[in-house]
C-alpha positions in Angstrom: -121.9 -279.1 64.8 -122.7 -280.2 61.2 -125.6 -277.6 61.1 -123.2 -274.9 62.2 -120.6 -275.8 59.6 -123.3 -275.9 56.9 -124.6 -272.5 57.9 -121.1 -271.1 58.0 -120.4 -272.5 54.5 -123.6 -271.0 53.1 -122.8 -267.6 54.6 -119.3 -267.7 53.2 -120.6 -268.7 49.7 -123.3 -266.0 49.8 -120.6 -263.4 50.7 -118.3 -264.5 47.9 -121.0 -264.4 45.3 -122.4 -261.1 46.4 -119.1 -259.3 46.7 -117.3 -260.6 43.6 -117.2 -257.9 40.8 -119.1 -258.8 37.7 -116.0 -258.3 35.6 -114.4 -261.2 37.4 -117.3 -263.5 36.5 -117.3 -262.2 32.9 -113.6 -263.3 32.7 -114.8 -266.8 33.6 -117.3 -266.9 30.8 -114.7 -265.9 28.1 -111.7 -268.0 29.2 -111.4 -271.7 28.7 -109.7 -272.2 32.1 -111.2 -269.9 34.8 -109.2 -267.7 36.9 -109.0 -268.9 40.6 -111.4 -266.2 41.7 -114.0 -267.1 39.0 -113.6 -270.8 39.9 -114.4 -269.9 43.5 -117.6 -268.0 42.5 -118.6 -271.1 40.4 -118.0 -273.4 43.3 -120.0 -271.2 45.7 -122.9 -271.0 43.2 -122.9 -274.8 42.8 -122.9 -275.1 46.6 -125.7 -272.7 47.1 -127.9 -274.4 44.5 -127.1 -277.8 46.0 -125.6 -279.0 42.7 -123.5 -282.1 43.2 -122.2 -282.9 39.7 -122.6 -279.5 37.8 -118.9 -278.6 37.9 -118.1 -281.6 35.6 -120.0 -280.0 32.7 
């Protein structure tokens, strides 16, 4: 069951990253506090790269 959940999370994160317009991500880079959609892309990128503490920086 844990493997299925991990595979589902990976598939979800890959989908979010691939289908988010680049303009949304660009807004994250220029704003001090990211929009919710940009924050979701960041969270997915951290999850896909297996980064545990990257969001703090």
